[in-house]
C-alpha positions in Angstrom: -10.9 5.2 -4.8 -13.8 3.0 -5.7 -16.2 1.5 -3.2 -14.8 -1.3 -1.1 -16.4 -4.5 0.0 -17.1 -4.0 3.7 -18.3 -6.3 6.3 -21.3 -4.0 6.9 -22.3 -4.1 3.3 -22.0 -7.9 3.2 -24.1 -8.4 6.3 -26.7 -6.0 5.0 -27.0 -7.9 1.7 -27.5 -11.2 3.6 -30.1 -9.5 5.7 -32.1 -8.4 2.7 -31.9 -11.9 1.3 -32.6 -13.5 4.6 -29.7 -15.8 4.0 -27.5 -17.6 6.5 -23.7 -17.6 6.1 -24.0 -21.3 5.2 -26.4 -20.4 2.3 -23.9 -17.7 1.0 -21.0 -20.2 1.3 -22.9 -22.7 -0.9 -23.9 -20.1 -3.4 -20.3 -18.7 -3.7 -18.6 -22.1 -3.6 -16.6 -21.2 -0.6 -15.9 -22.8 2.8 -18.1 -21.6 5.7 -15.1 -20.6 7.6 -14.0 -18.2 4.8 -17.5 -16.6 4.7 -17.6 -16.4 8.5 -14.3 -14.4 8.6 -15.5 -12.0 5.9 -18.8 -11.4 7.7 -17.0 -10.9 11.1 -15.0 -7.9 9.8 -15.8 -4.2 10.0 -14.7 -1.8 7.3 -12.9 -3.0 4.2 -12.7 -6.8 4.1 -9.3 -8.4 4.0 -9.6 -11.6 2.0 -8.4 -13.2 -1.2 -9.5 -11.4 -4.3 -10.9 -14.6 -5.7 -13.0 -15.2 -2.7 -14.4 -11.7 -2.8 -15.2 -12.1 -6.5 -17.1 -15.3 -5.8 -19.2 -13.6 -3.2 -19.8 -10.7 -5.6 -21.1 -13.0 -8.3 -23.4 -14.9 -5.9 -25.0 -11.7 -4.5 -25.1 -10.0 -7.9 -27.2 -13.0 -9.2 -29.7 -12.1 -6.5 -29.7 -8.4 -7.4 -28.6 -7.2 -4.0 -25.1 -6.0 -4.6 -23.3 -4.2 -7.4 -20.2 -6.2 -8.4 -18.3 -3.0 -9.2 -18.5 -2.1 -5.5 -16.6 -5.2 -4.5 -13.4 -4.3 -6.2 -10.8 -2.7 -3.9 -9.1 -0.1 -6.1 -6.8 2.4 -4.4 -4.6 5.1 -5.9 -1.1 3.7 -6.6 1.1 3.2 -3.6 4.5 4.8 -4.0 7.4 3.5 -1.9 10.8 5.3 -1.7 13.8 3.7 -0.1 15.8 6.2 2.1 19.4 5.9 3.2 19.4 4.3 6.6 21.7 6.8 8.2 19.0 9.5 7.8 17.4 8.0 10.9 20.0 10.0 12.9 18.7 13.3 11.5 14.9 12.6 11.7 12.7 15.4 13.1 11.6 15.0 16.7 8.1 13.7 15.7 9.8 10.6 14.4 11.4 9.9 17.8 9.8 6.4 18.0 11.6 5.4 14.8 14.9 6.6 16.2 14.2 4.6 19.4 13.4 1.4 17.5 16.7 1.9 15.5 18.7 2.4 18.7 17.1 -0.5 20.6 17.6 -2.9 17.6 21.3 -2.3 17.9 21.1 -3.9 21.4 18.4 -6.6 21.0 18.3 -9.2 18.2 15.3 -11.2 19.6 11.8 -10.1 18.7 10.4 -10.5 22.2 13.4 -8.8 23.8 13.1 -5.9 21.4 9.4 -5.5 22.1 10.0 -5.5 25.8 12.6 -2.7 25.4 10.0 -0.8 23.4 7.4 -1.2 26.2 5.4 -3.9 24.5 3.4 -3.9 21.3 2.4 -0.4 20.2 -0.4 0.7 17.9 1.9 1.3 14.9 4.2 -1.7 15.1 4.0 -4.8 12.9 6.1 -7.9 12.5 6.6 -10.8 10.1 8.7 -13.9 10.1 10.0 -16.4 7.5 7.8 -19.5 7.7 8.7 -23.1 6.8 7.7 -22.6 3.2 10.2 -19.7 2.9 7.5 -17.0 2.6 6.7 -14.2 5.0 3.9 -14.7 7.6 2.3 -11.8 9.5 3.3 -12.0 13.2 1.5 -9.0 14.7 -0.4 -5.9 13.7 -0.8 -2.7 15.8 -4.3 -1.3 16.1 -3.2 2.0 14.5 -2.2 0.4 11.2 -4.8 0.9 8.4 -3.6 -1.6 5.9 -4.8 -4.8 7.5 -7.0 -6.2 10.2 -6.1 -8.6 13.1 -7.7 -11.6 11.3 -4.6 -11.6 9.1 -2.2 -12.5 12.0 -0.6 -15.8 11.2 -1.5 -15.6 7.5 0.9 -15.2 4.6 1.8 -11.5 3.9 1.0 -11.8 0.2 -2.7 -12.8 1.1 -3.4 -9.2 2.0 -6.3 -8.0 -0.1 -4.5 -4.8 -1.0 -1.7 -6.2 -3.3 0.1 -2.9 -3.5 0.6 -2.9 0.3 1.5 -6.6 0.3 4.3 -6.0 -2.3 5.6 -2.8 -0.7 5.8 -4.4 2.7 7.3 -7.6 1.3 10.0 -5.7 -0.5 10.9 -3.7 2.6 10.9 -6.8 4.9 13.0 -8.9 2.6 15.5 -6.0 2.1 16.0 -5.9 5.8 16.2 -9.7 6.3 18.7 -10.2 3.4 20.9 -7.3 4.3 20.5 -7.9 8.0 20.3 -4.1 8.4 17.6 -1.6 9.2 15.7 -0.2 6.2 14.0 3.2 6.1 11.3 4.0 3.6 8.8 6.7 2.7 5.4 5.6 1.4 2.6 7.7 -0.1 -0.9 6.9 -1.5 -3.2 9.8 -2.3 -3.2 12.2 0.6 -1.9 9.6 3.1 1.8 9.4 3.7 4.0 7.7 6.3 7.6 6.9 7.1 8.5 3.4 8.2 11.6 1.8 9.7 12.1 -2.0 9.5 14.7 -3.8 11.5 15.8 -7.5 11.4 15.3 -9.8 14.4 15.0 -13.4 15.3 11.8 -15.1 16.4 12.0 -18.6 17.7 15.2 -19.1 15.7 13.5 -17.8 12.5 14.5 -14.7 10.6 11.9 -12.0 11.2 11.4 -8.2 11.1 9.8 -5.5 13.3 8.4 -2.5 11.5 7.3 0.8 13.0 5.3 3.3 10.9 4.7 7.0 11.6 2.4 9.3 9.7 4.1 12.1 7.7 7.1 12.8 5.6 10.6 13.5 7.1 11.4 16.8 5.4 15.1 16.9 6.3 15.8 19.9 4.2 13.9 22.2 6.5 
C-alpha cells in the first residue's frame, strides 16, 4: 500500500508554509469548508479524489509534499457473497451476526432494530436510499476502518476508497432489492472480515443495517 494523504501530513505541510486554510483553499481552487474538513481529520483523509489531487498539486508547487504520497492505493478488495442460510452455522465468535439476523426477523424499523441490539455498536453501519435514488451513509461505528464520521449524511459513493464504496454498495443494494439479509466475506491484504446486511425502513425510506466482524467463518472445521 502506498502512502496515504493524512490529516497530520496536511497540517504539517501548512505549518511549514505558514499558510492558513483559506490560503490553501485559494491555491487549490476549493471551498474553505472542503479544506477545513480535510484538515480536521486524523489518519487517512476521506474526501473526493479530485479534491485530494488539487491539494496535492498546490502543495507540490510549493515543494512541501510529494504528490505520489497523496494517492490512496490499497491492495484489491475481494468480496465473496455467501449463502444466507450459513448464518445458522456460524462459529460462536460471530454470535453478533446471528443476533442481528434473528432480531431483523422481528424488527423492520431501523430505530427499533438498533434498540433491540442495545443501541449503536462499534461495528455497525447503516445506509438509506435518498431522494435522488442513491445510497447515503446513515451511521458508522467507531470500530469500522473504512470511513470516518465526517462521511455521515454523505453519498456512499463519495468514499475516498472506491473499492470499499463499490463493495458496500453492491451488498447494500442486494439486500434492499431482494428484501433479504445478505452475508459476505471480504478480504484485503491480511485484513479479512465477515459482514451481514439486513433490510430495514428508516423514516419510510428503504435502508440497511450492516454488522462486520473480523475474521473468516471457516465452516468446514
